[in-house]
N, CA, C and O atoms as a Maestro MAE file, in Angstrom:
{
 s_m_m2io_version
 :::
 2.0.0
}

f_m_ct {
 s_m_title
 :::
 protein
 m_atom[288] {
  # First column is atom index #
  i_m_mmod_type
  r_m_x_coord
  r_m_y_coord
  r_m_z_coord
  i_m_residue_number
  s_m_chain_name
  s_m_pdb_residue_name
  s_m_pdb_atom_name
  i_m_atomic_number
  :::
  1 25 0.830 -1.347 -0.034 1 A "MET " " N  " 7
  2 3 -0.119 0.112 0.101 1 A "MET " " CA " 6
  3 2 0.922 1.219 0.173 1 A "MET " " C  " 6
  4 15 1.773 1.212 1.062 1 A "MET " " O  " 8
  5 25 0.860 2.217 -0.800 2 A "PRO " " N  " 7
  6 3 1.814 3.248 -1.132 2 A "PRO " " CA " 6
  7 2 1.599 4.282 0.274 2 A "PRO " " C  " 6
  8 15 0.485 4.508 0.745 2 A "PRO " " O  " 8
  9 25 2.669 4.755 0.740 3 A "GLY " " N  " 7
  10 3 2.359 5.556 2.023 3 A "GLY " " CA " 6
  11 2 2.468 4.857 3.280 3 A "GLY " " C  " 6
  12 15 2.966 5.324 4.304 3 A "GLY " " O  " 8
  13 25 1.953 3.669 3.133 4 A "TYR " " N  " 7
  14 3 1.740 2.874 4.455 4 A "TYR " " CA " 6
  15 2 3.159 2.851 5.311 4 A "TYR " " C  " 6
  16 15 4.221 2.456 4.829 4 A "TYR " " O  " 8
  17 25 3.018 3.277 6.488 5 A "ASP " " N  " 7
  18 3 4.204 3.198 7.401 5 A "ASP " " CA " 6
  19 2 3.759 1.854 8.400 5 A "ASP " " C  " 6
  20 15 2.593 1.565 8.668 5 A "ASP " " O  " 8
  21 25 4.790 1.227 8.805 6 A "GLU " " N  " 7
  22 3 4.467 -0.047 9.407 6 A "GLU " " CA " 6
  23 2 4.080 0.259 10.948 6 A "GLU " " C  " 6
  24 15 3.394 -0.445 11.690 6 A "GLU " " O  " 8
  25 25 4.753 1.600 11.257 7 A "SER " " N  " 7
  26 3 4.781 2.014 12.816 7 A "SER " " CA " 6
  27 2 3.245 2.642 12.744 7 A "SER " " C  " 6
  28 15 2.782 2.757 13.878 7 A "SER " " O  " 8
  29 25 2.618 2.942 12.018 8 A "GLN " " N  " 7
  30 3 1.434 3.445 12.136 8 A "GLN " " CA " 6
  31 2 0.403 2.437 12.875 8 A "GLN " " C  " 6
  32 15 0.252 1.257 12.561 8 A "GLN " " O  " 8
  33 25 -0.278 3.115 13.912 9 A "PRO " " N  " 7
  34 3 -1.735 2.236 14.567 9 A "PRO " " CA " 6
  35 2 -2.592 2.130 13.736 9 A "PRO " " C  " 6
  36 15 -2.708 2.765 12.688 9 A "PRO " " O  " 8
  37 25 -3.334 1.210 14.214 10 A "GLU " " N  " 7
  38 3 -4.732 0.937 13.358 10 A "GLU " " CA " 6
  39 2 -5.802 1.552 14.444 10 A "GLU " " C  " 6
  40 15 -5.810 1.320 15.653 10 A "GLU " " O  " 8
  41 25 -6.712 2.407 13.700 11 A "LEU " " N  " 7
  42 3 -7.575 2.982 14.691 11 A "LEU " " CA " 6
  43 2 -8.918 1.771 14.654 11 A "LEU " " C  " 6
  44 15 -9.466 1.211 13.705 11 A "LEU " " O  " 8
  45 25 -9.127 1.687 16.115 12 A "ILE " " N  " 7
  46 3 -10.336 0.556 16.279 12 A "ILE " " CA " 6
  47 2 -11.534 1.184 17.031 12 A "ILE " " C  " 6
  48 15 -12.617 0.602 17.078 12 A "ILE " " O  " 8
  49 25 -11.329 2.322 17.587 13 A "GLY " " N  " 7
  50 3 -12.600 3.003 18.377 13 A "GLY " " CA " 6
  51 2 -12.503 4.509 18.394 13 A "GLY " " C  " 6
  52 15 -11.464 5.074 18.054 13 A "GLY " " O  " 8
  53 25 -13.373 5.036 18.712 14 A "ILE " " N  " 7
  54 3 -13.399 6.294 19.224 14 A "ILE " " CA " 6
  55 2 -14.702 6.491 20.223 14 A "ILE " " C  " 6
  56 15 -15.816 6.028 19.980 14 A "ILE " " O  " 8
  57 25 -14.352 7.271 21.398 15 A "ALA " " N  " 7
  58 3 -15.344 7.372 22.358 15 A "ALA " " CA " 6
  59 2 -15.233 8.678 22.896 15 A "ALA " " C  " 6
  60 15 -14.199 9.313 22.687 15 A "ALA " " O  " 8
  61 25 -16.308 9.243 23.669 16 A "GLY " " N  " 7
  62 3 -16.409 10.566 24.423 16 A "GLY " " CA " 6
  63 2 -17.195 11.545 23.542 16 A "GLY " " C  " 6
  64 15 -17.918 11.369 22.561 16 A "GLY " " O  " 8
  65 25 -16.763 12.778 24.308 17 A "ARG " " N  " 7
  66 3 -17.597 13.747 23.569 17 A "ARG " " CA " 6
  67 2 -16.875 14.777 22.752 17 A "ARG " " C  " 6
  68 15 -16.126 15.587 23.298 17 A "ARG " " O  " 8
  69 25 -17.121 14.764 21.208 18 A "LEU " " N  " 7
  70 3 -16.426 15.456 20.481 18 A "LEU " " CA " 6
  71 2 -16.389 17.055 20.670 18 A "LEU " " C  " 6
  72 15 -17.412 17.504 21.187 18 A "LEU " " O  " 8
  73 25 -15.705 17.699 20.447 19 A "PRO " " N  " 7
  74 3 -14.473 17.591 19.775 19 A "PRO " " CA " 6
  75 2 -13.410 17.238 20.650 19 A "PRO " " C  " 6
  76 15 -12.409 16.602 20.320 19 A "PRO " " O  " 8
  77 25 -13.765 17.832 22.173 20 A "ASP " " N  " 7
  78 3 -12.665 18.026 23.135 20 A "ASP " " CA " 6
  79 2 -12.093 16.872 24.026 20 A "ASP " " C  " 6
  80 15 -10.913 16.610 24.260 20 A "ASP " " O  " 8
  81 25 -13.423 16.144 24.537 21 A "ASP " " N  " 7
  82 3 -13.200 15.099 25.231 21 A "ASP " " CA " 6
  83 2 -13.400 13.713 24.804 21 A "ASP " " C  " 6
  84 15 -14.338 12.983 25.124 21 A "ASP " " O  " 8
  85 25 -12.412 13.437 24.046 22 A "VAL " " N  " 7
  86 3 -12.545 12.182 23.139 22 A "VAL " " CA " 6
  87 2 -11.362 11.529 23.608 22 A "VAL " " C  " 6
  88 15 -10.513 12.104 24.288 22 A "VAL " " O  " 8
  89 25 -11.296 10.296 23.241 23 A "GLU " " N  " 7
  90 3 -10.537 9.261 23.396 23 A "GLU " " CA " 6
  91 2 -10.435 8.296 22.218 23 A "GLU " " C  " 6
  92 15 -11.503 8.089 21.642 23 A "GLU " " O  " 8
  93 25 -9.347 7.660 21.744 24 A "VAL " " N  " 7
  94 3 -9.697 6.834 20.615 24 A "VAL " " CA " 6
  95 2 -8.813 5.482 21.204 24 A "VAL " " C  " 6
  96 15 -7.902 5.412 22.029 24 A "VAL " " O  " 8
  97 25 -9.349 4.697 20.583 25 A "MET " " N  " 7
  98 3 -8.476 3.076 20.910 25 A "MET " " CA " 6
  99 2 -7.653 2.652 19.800 25 A "MET " " C  " 6
  100 15 -8.058 2.659 18.637 25 A "MET " " O  " 8
  101 25 -6.546 2.297 20.142 26 A "LEU " " N  " 7
  102 3 -5.512 1.803 18.559 26 A "LEU " " CA " 6
  103 2 -4.976 0.547 19.009 26 A "LEU " " C  " 6
  104 15 -4.752 0.240 20.180 26 A "LEU " " O  " 8
  105 25 -4.800 -0.110 18.048 27 A "ARG " " N  " 7
  106 3 -3.989 -1.230 18.089 27 A "ARG " " CA " 6
  107 2 -2.361 -1.005 17.132 27 A "ARG " " C  " 6
  108 15 -2.064 -0.790 15.957 27 A "ARG " " O  " 8
  109 25 -1.843 -1.144 18.036 28 A "MET " " N  " 7
  110 3 -0.314 -0.813 17.798 28 A "MET " " CA " 6
  111 2 0.361 -1.629 16.858 28 A "MET " " C  " 6
  112 15 -0.130 -2.719 16.565 28 A "MET " " O  " 8
  113 25 1.397 -1.254 16.357 29 A "SER " " N  " 7
  114 3 2.144 -2.206 15.333 29 A "SER " " CA " 6
  115 2 2.677 -3.375 16.008 29 A "SER " " C  " 6
  116 15 3.056 -4.331 15.332 29 A "SER " " O  " 8
  117 25 2.767 -3.399 17.692 30 A "ASP " " N  " 7
  118 3 3.195 -4.334 18.298 30 A "ASP " " CA " 6
  119 2 2.118 -5.348 18.801 30 A "ASP " " C  " 6
  120 15 2.304 -6.242 19.626 30 A "ASP " " O  " 8
  121 25 0.829 -5.010 18.078 31 A "GLY " " N  " 7
  122 3 -0.383 -5.992 18.611 31 A "GLY " " CA " 6
  123 2 -1.075 -5.545 19.899 31 A "GLY " " C  " 6
  124 15 -2.100 -6.084 20.316 31 A "GLY " " O  " 8
  125 25 -0.333 -4.329 20.625 32 A "GLN " " N  " 7
  126 3 -1.037 -4.172 21.762 32 A "GLN " " CA " 6
  127 2 -1.894 -3.075 21.496 32 A "GLN " " C  " 6
  128 15 -1.736 -2.260 20.587 32 A "GLN " " O  " 8
  129 25 -3.000 -3.098 22.507 33 A "THR " " N  " 7
  130 3 -3.952 -1.982 22.156 33 A "THR " " CA " 6
  131 2 -3.744 -0.828 23.345 33 A "THR " " C  " 6
  132 15 -3.508 -1.100 24.522 33 A "THR " " O  " 8
  133 25 -3.854 0.261 22.899 34 A "ARG " " N  " 7
  134 3 -3.937 1.712 23.578 34 A "ARG " " CA " 6
  135 2 -5.033 2.273 23.711 34 A "ARG " " C  " 6
  136 15 -5.721 2.207 22.692 34 A "ARG " " O  " 8
  137 25 -5.528 2.856 24.637 35 A "THR " " N  " 7
  138 3 -6.290 4.277 24.663 35 A "THR " " CA " 6
  139 2 -5.781 5.451 24.970 35 A "THR " " C  " 6
  140 15 -5.129 5.563 26.008 35 A "THR " " O  " 8
  141 25 -6.015 6.695 23.998 36 A "ILE " " N  " 7
  142 3 -5.191 7.970 24.412 36 A "ILE " " CA " 6
  143 2 -5.939 9.155 23.827 36 A "ILE " " C  " 6
  144 15 -6.357 9.128 22.670 36 A "ILE " " O  " 8
  145 25 -6.129 10.354 24.761 37 A "GLY " " N  " 7
  146 3 -6.670 11.437 24.373 37 A "GLY " " CA " 6
  147 2 -6.021 12.001 23.683 37 A "GLY " " C  " 6
  148 15 -4.928 11.672 23.223 37 A "GLY " " O  " 8
  149 25 -6.885 13.345 23.452 38 A "LEU " " N  " 7
  150 3 -6.146 14.393 22.764 38 A "LEU " " CA " 6
  151 2 -4.801 15.067 23.345 38 A "LEU " " C  " 6
  152 15 -4.640 15.403 24.519 38 A "LEU " " O  " 8
  153 25 -3.825 15.208 22.252 39 A "GLY " " N  " 7
  154 3 -2.374 15.576 22.751 39 A "GLY " " CA " 6
  155 2 -1.397 14.545 23.502 39 A "GLY " " C  " 6
  156 15 -0.246 14.779 23.873 39 A "GLY " " O  " 8
  157 25 -2.179 13.257 23.650 40 A "GLU " " N  " 7
  158 3 -1.248 12.361 23.974 40 A "GLU " " CA " 6
  159 2 -0.654 11.371 23.014 40 A "GLU " " C  " 6
  160 15 -1.160 11.279 21.895 40 A "GLU " " O  " 8
  161 25 0.305 10.670 23.323 41 A "ASN " " N  " 7
  162 3 1.125 9.844 22.392 41 A "ASN " " CA " 6
  163 2 0.903 8.415 22.390 41 A "ASN " " C  " 6
  164 15 0.723 7.791 23.436 41 A "ASN " " O  " 8
  165 25 0.910 7.944 21.386 42 A "ALA " " N  " 7
  166 3 1.057 6.265 21.327 42 A "ALA " " CA " 6
  167 2 2.160 5.950 20.574 42 A "ALA " " C  " 6
  168 15 2.228 6.319 19.401 42 A "ALA " " O  " 8
  169 25 3.064 5.294 21.115 43 A "GLY " " N  " 7
  170 3 4.548 5.502 20.289 43 A "GLY " " CA " 6
  171 2 4.924 6.837 20.069 43 A "GLY " " C  " 6
  172 15 4.921 7.816 20.814 43 A "GLY " " O  " 8
  173 25 5.244 6.682 18.907 44 A "GLU " " N  " 7
  174 3 5.725 8.209 18.312 44 A "GLU " " CA " 6
  175 2 4.491 9.320 17.785 44 A "GLU " " C  " 6
  176 15 4.605 10.515 17.515 44 A "GLU " " O  " 8
  177 25 3.408 8.525 17.756 45 A "TRP " " N  " 7
  178 3 2.104 9.183 17.289 45 A "TRP " " CA " 6
  179 2 1.372 10.183 18.060 45 A "TRP " " C  " 6
  180 15 0.775 9.712 19.028 45 A "TRP " " O  " 8
  181 25 1.270 11.345 17.894 46 A "ARG " " N  " 7
  182 3 0.551 12.150 18.828 46 A "ARG " " CA " 6
  183 2 -1.193 12.439 18.266 46 A "ARG " " C  " 6
  184 15 -1.517 12.774 17.127 46 A "ARG " " O  " 8
  185 25 -1.764 12.287 18.986 47 A "LEU " " N  " 7
  186 3 -3.291 12.554 18.632 47 A "LEU " " CA " 6
  187 2 -3.499 14.001 18.447 47 A "LEU " " C  " 6
  188 15 -3.416 14.750 19.421 47 A "LEU " " O  " 8
  189 25 -3.743 14.415 17.358 48 A "ASP " " N  " 7
  190 3 -3.940 15.765 17.307 48 A "ASP " " CA " 6
  191 2 -5.570 16.382 17.286 48 A "ASP " " C  " 6
  192 15 -5.913 17.478 17.730 48 A "ASP " " O  " 8
  193 25 -6.283 15.551 16.766 49 A "SER " " N  " 7
  194 3 -7.797 15.905 16.602 49 A "SER " " CA " 6
  195 2 -8.478 14.590 16.286 49 A "SER " " C  " 6
  196 15 -7.867 13.594 15.898 49 A "SER " " O  " 8
  197 25 -9.929 14.663 16.500 50 A "ALA " " N  " 7
  198 3 -10.529 13.414 16.272 50 A "ALA " " CA " 6
  199 2 -11.921 13.928 15.804 50 A "ALA " " C  " 6
  200 15 -12.211 15.025 16.282 50 A "ALA " " O  " 8
  201 25 -12.864 13.367 14.958 51 A "GLN " " N  " 7
  202 3 -14.192 13.291 14.553 51 A "GLN " " CA " 6
  203 2 -14.879 11.959 14.959 51 A "GLN " " C  " 6
  204 15 -14.381 11.094 15.680 51 A "GLN " " O  " 8
  205 25 -16.107 11.938 14.378 52 A "ALA " " N  " 7
  206 3 -16.815 10.788 14.712 52 A "ALA " " CA " 6
  207 2 -16.145 9.324 13.879 52 A "ALA " " C  " 6
  208 15 -16.182 8.173 14.313 52 A "ALA " " O  " 8
  209 25 -15.622 9.739 12.738 53 A "ASP " " N  " 7
  210 3 -15.058 8.534 12.154 53 A "ASP " " CA " 6
  211 2 -13.740 8.632 11.663 53 A "ASP " " C  " 6
  212 15 -13.352 8.073 10.638 53 A "ASP " " O  " 8
  213 25 -13.049 9.349 12.402 54 A "ARG " " N  " 7
  214 3 -11.625 9.641 11.939 54 A "ARG " " CA " 6
  215 2 -10.549 10.130 13.121 54 A "ARG " " C  " 6
  216 15 -11.045 10.428 14.207 54 A "ARG " " O  " 8
  217 25 -9.385 10.209 12.995 55 A "ALA " " N  " 7
  218 3 -8.534 10.662 14.196 55 A "ALA " " CA " 6
  219 2 -7.412 11.095 13.407 55 A "ALA " " C  " 6
  220 15 -7.096 10.226 12.594 55 A "ALA " " O  " 8
  221 25 -6.604 12.262 13.350 56 A "VAL " " N  " 7
  222 3 -5.468 12.720 12.818 56 A "VAL " " CA " 6
  223 2 -4.177 12.854 13.838 56 A "VAL " " C  " 6
  224 15 -4.162 13.467 14.906 56 A "VAL " " O  " 8
  225 25 -3.243 12.215 13.307 57 A "PHE " " N  " 7
  226 3 -2.073 12.147 14.278 57 A "PHE " " CA " 6
  227 2 -1.063 12.606 13.284 57 A "PHE " " C  " 6
  228 15 -1.146 12.771 12.067 57 A "PHE " " O  " 8
  229 25 0.200 12.815 14.380 58 A "SER " " N  " 7
  230 3 1.242 13.661 13.918 58 A "SER " " CA " 6
  231 2 2.718 12.939 14.752 58 A "SER " " C  " 6
  232 15 2.778 12.382 15.848 58 A "SER " " O  " 8
  233 25 3.765 13.201 13.781 59 A "ALA " " N  " 7
  234 3 5.067 12.278 14.152 59 A "ALA " " CA " 6
  235 2 5.980 12.757 13.197 59 A "ALA " " C  " 6
  236 15 5.856 12.590 11.984 59 A "ALA " " O  " 8
  237 25 7.114 13.495 13.884 60 A "GLY " " N  " 7
  238 3 8.216 13.775 13.038 60 A "GLY " " CA " 6
  239 2 7.768 14.714 11.948 60 A "GLY " " C  " 6
  240 15 8.408 14.550 10.910 60 A "GLY " " O  " 8
  241 25 7.041 15.454 11.906 61 A "GLY " " N  " 7
  242 3 6.730 16.253 10.842 61 A "GLY " " CA " 6
  243 2 5.811 15.781 9.795 61 A "GLY " " C  " 6
  244 15 5.485 16.425 8.798 61 A "GLY " " O  " 8
  245 25 5.327 14.306 10.193 62 A "ARG " " N  " 7
  246 3 4.600 13.533 9.071 62 A "ARG " " CA " 6
  247 2 3.126 13.754 9.842 62 A "ARG " " C  " 6
  248 15 3.104 14.106 11.022 62 A "ARG " " O  " 8
  249 25 2.055 13.548 9.176 63 A "GLN " " N  " 7
  250 3 0.701 13.549 9.493 63 A "GLN " " CA " 6
  251 2 -0.065 12.345 8.917 63 A "GLN " " C  " 6
  252 15 0.153 12.010 7.753 63 A "GLN " " O  " 8
  253 25 -0.800 11.794 9.546 64 A "ILE " " N  " 7
  254 3 -1.704 10.493 9.082 64 A "ILE " " CA " 6
  255 2 -3.177 10.902 9.540 64 A "ILE " " C  " 6
  256 15 -3.411 11.505 10.587 64 A "ILE " " O  " 8
  257 25 -4.090 10.516 8.664 65 A "ILE " " N  " 7
  258 3 -5.278 10.153 8.981 65 A "ILE " " CA " 6
  259 2 -5.861 9.135 9.290 65 A "ILE " " C  " 6
  260 15 -5.780 8.476 8.253 65 A "ILE " " O  " 8
  261 25 -6.465 8.466 10.094 66 A "LEU " " N  " 7
  262 3 -6.748 6.924 10.240 66 A "LEU " " CA " 6
  263 2 -8.344 7.042 10.225 66 A "LEU " " C  " 6
  264 15 -8.902 7.828 10.991 66 A "LEU " " O  " 8
  265 25 -8.958 6.356 9.462 67 A "THR " " N  " 7
  266 3 -10.520 6.238 9.442 67 A "THR " " CA " 6
  267 2 -10.879 4.718 10.149 67 A "THR " " C  " 6
  268 15 -10.225 3.683 10.025 67 A "THR " " O  " 8
  269 25 -12.108 4.930 10.913 68 A "LEU " " N  " 7
  270 3 -12.854 3.547 11.136 68 A "LEU " " CA " 6
  271 2 -13.419 2.905 9.825 68 A "LEU " " C  " 6
  272 15 -13.815 3.675 8.949 68 A "LEU " " O  " 8
  273 25 -13.478 1.754 9.654 69 A "GLY " " N  " 7
  274 3 -14.006 1.132 8.652 69 A "GLY " " CA " 6
  275 2 -15.674 1.003 8.736 69 A "GLY " " C  " 6
  276 15 -16.230 1.270 9.801 69 A "GLY " " O  " 8
  277 25 -16.291 0.666 7.803 70 A "PRO " " N  " 7
  278 3 -17.608 0.675 7.680 70 A "PRO " " CA " 6
  279 2 -18.102 -0.340 8.791 70 A "PRO " " C  " 6
  280 15 -17.514 -1.415 8.908 70 A "PRO " " O  " 8
  281 25 -19.177 -0.017 9.612 71 A "LEU " " N  " 7
  282 3 -19.834 -0.708 10.566 71 A "LEU " " CA " 6
  283 2 -20.483 -2.044 10.006 71 A "LEU " " C  " 6
  284 15 -20.985 -2.000 8.883 71 A "LEU " " O  " 8
  285 25 -20.500 -3.208 10.712 72 A "PRO " " N  " 7
  286 3 -21.091 -4.411 10.220 72 A "PRO " " CA " 6
  287 2 -22.503 -4.457 10.162 72 A "PRO " " C  " 6
  288 15 -23.072 -5.467 9.747 72 A "PRO " " O  " 8
  :::
 }
 m_bond[287] {
  # First column is bond index #
  i_m_from
  i_m_to
  i_m_order
  :::
  1 1 2 1
  2 2 3 1
  3 3 4 2
  4 3 5 1
  5 5 6 1
  6 6 7 1
  7 7 8 2
  8 7 9 1
  9 9 10 1
  10 10 11 1
  11 11 12 2
  12 11 13 1
  13 13 14 1
  14 14 15 1
  15 15 16 2
  16 15 17 1
  17 17 18 1
  18 18 19 1
  19 19 20 2
  20 19 21 1
  21 21 22 1
  22 22 23 1
  23 23 24 2
  24 23 25 1
  25 25 26 1
  26 26 27 1
  27 27 28 2
  28 27 29 1
  29 29 30 1
  30 30 31 1
  31 31 32 2
  32 31 33 1
  33 33 34 1
  34 34 35 1
  35 35 36 2
  36 35 37 1
  37 37 38 1
  38 38 39 1
  39 39 40 2
  40 39 41 1
  41 41 42 1
  42 42 43 1
  43 43 44 2
  44 43 45 1
  45 45 46 1
  46 46 47 1
  47 47 48 2
  48 47 49 1
  49 49 50 1
  50 50 51 1
  51 51 52 2
  52 51 53 1
  53 53 54 1
  54 54 55 1
  55 55 56 2
  56 55 57 1
  57 57 58 1
  58 58 59 1
  59 59 60 2
  60 59 61 1
  61 61 62 1
  62 62 63 1
  63 63 64 2
  64 63 65 1
  65 65 66 1
  66 66 67 1
  67 67 68 2
  68 67 69 1
  69 69 70 1
  70 70 71 1
  71 71 72 2
  72 71 73 1
  73 73 74 1
  74 74 75 1
  75 75 76 2
  76 75 77 1
  77 77 78 1
  78 78 79 1
  79 79 80 2
  80 79 81 1
  81 81 82 1
  82 82 83 1
  83 83 84 2
  84 83 85 1
  85 85 86 1
  86 86 87 1
  87 87 88 2
  88 87 89 1
  89 89 90 1
  90 90 91 1
  91 91 92 2
  92 91 93 1
  93 93 94 1
  94 94 95 1
  95 95 96 2
  96 95 97 1
  97 97 98 1
  98 98 99 1
  99 99 100 2
  100 99 101 1
  101 101 102 1
  102 102 103 1
  103 103 104 2
  104 103 105 1
  105 105 106 1
  106 106 107 1
  107 107 108 2
  108 107 109 1
  109 109 110 1
  110 110 111 1
  111 111 112 2
  112 111 113 1
  113 113 114 1
  114 114 115 1
  115 115 116 2
  116 115 117 1
  117 117 118 1
  118 118 119 1
  119 119 120 2
  120 119 121 1
  121 121 122 1
  122 122 123 1
  123 123 124 2
  124 123 125 1
  125 125 126 1
  126 126 127 1
  127 127 128 2
  128 127 129 1
  129 129 130 1
  130 130 131 1
  131 131 132 2
  132 131 133 1
  133 133 134 1
  134 134 135 1
  135 135 136 2
  136 135 137 1
  137 137 138 1
  138 138 139 1
  139 139 140 2
  140 139 141 1
  141 141 142 1
  142 142 143 1
  143 143 144 2
  144 143 145 1
  145 145 146 1
  146 146 147 1
  147 147 148 2
  148 147 149 1
  149 149 150 1
  150 150 151 1
  151 151 152 2
  152 151 153 1
  153 153 154 1
  154 154 155 1
  155 155 156 2
  156 155 157 1
  157 157 158 1
  158 158 159 1
  159 159 160 2
  160 159 161 1
  161 161 162 1
  162 162 163 1
  163 163 164 2
  164 163 165 1
  165 165 166 1
  166 166 167 1
  167 167 168 2
  168 167 169 1
  169 169 170 1
  170 170 171 1
  171 171 172 2
  172 171 173 1
  173 173 174 1
  174 174 175 1
  175 175 176 2
  176 175 177 1
  177 177 178 1
  178 178 179 1
  179 179 180 2
  180 179 181 1
  181 181 182 1
  182 182 183 1
  183 183 184 2
  184 183 185 1
  185 185 186 1
  186 186 187 1
  187 187 188 2
  188 187 189 1
  189 189 190 1
  190 190 191 1
  191 191 192 2
  192 191 193 1
  193 193 194 1
  194 194 195 1
  195 195 196 2
  196 195 197 1
  197 197 198 1
  198 198 199 1
  199 199 200 2
  200 199 201 1
  201 201 202 1
  202 202 203 1
  203 203 204 2
  204 203 205 1
  205 205 206 1
  206 206 207 1
  207 207 208 2
  208 207 209 1
  209 209 210 1
  210 210 211 1
  211 211 212 2
  212 211 213 1
  213 213 214 1
  214 214 215 1
  215 215 216 2
  216 215 217 1
  217 217 218 1
  218 218 219 1
  219 219 220 2
  220 219 221 1
  221 221 222 1
  222 222 223 1
  223 223 224 2
  224 223 225 1
  225 225 226 1
  226 226 227 1
  227 227 228 2
  228 227 229 1
  229 229 230 1
  230 230 231 1
  231 231 232 2
  232 231 233 1
  233 233 234 1
  234 234 235 1
  235 235 236 2
  236 235 237 1
  237 237 238 1
  238 238 239 1
  239 239 240 2
  240 239 241 1
  241 241 242 1
  242 242 243 1
  243 243 244 2
  244 243 245 1
  245 245 246 1
  246 246 247 1
  247 247 248 2
  248 247 249 1
  249 249 250 1
  250 250 251 1
  251 251 252 2
  252 251 253 1
  253 253 254 1
  254 254 255 1
  255 255 256 2
  256 255 257 1
  257 257 258 1
  258 258 259 1
  259 259 260 2
  260 259 261 1
  261 261 262 1
  262 262 263 1
  263 263 264 2
  264 263 265 1
  265 265 266 1
  266 266 267 1
  267 267 268 2
  268 267 269 1
  269 269 270 1
  270 270 271 1
  271 271 272 2
  272 271 273 1
  273 273 274 1
  274 274 275 1
  275 275 276 2
  276 275 277 1
  277 277 278 1
  278 278 279 1
  279 279 280 2
  280 279 281 1
  281 281 282 1
  282 282 283 1
  283 283 284 2
  284 283 285 1
  285 285 286 1
  286 286 287 1
  287 287 288 2
  :::
 }
}
């Protein structure tokens, strides 16, 4: 997949009150699950913002937008 970085987490959930009191659930590249809030880090990635279906992260001058997949 072009542009994919193996250190990127996978977004598995978003909870809380948007836009300021939000937490995201991530599966890290090592398989561990983490929950973080705005401005917190998961590995090298810092959570910058979140919406109902996506979260924006930054690390080392790079930015990624992770989205939740369609619900079953």
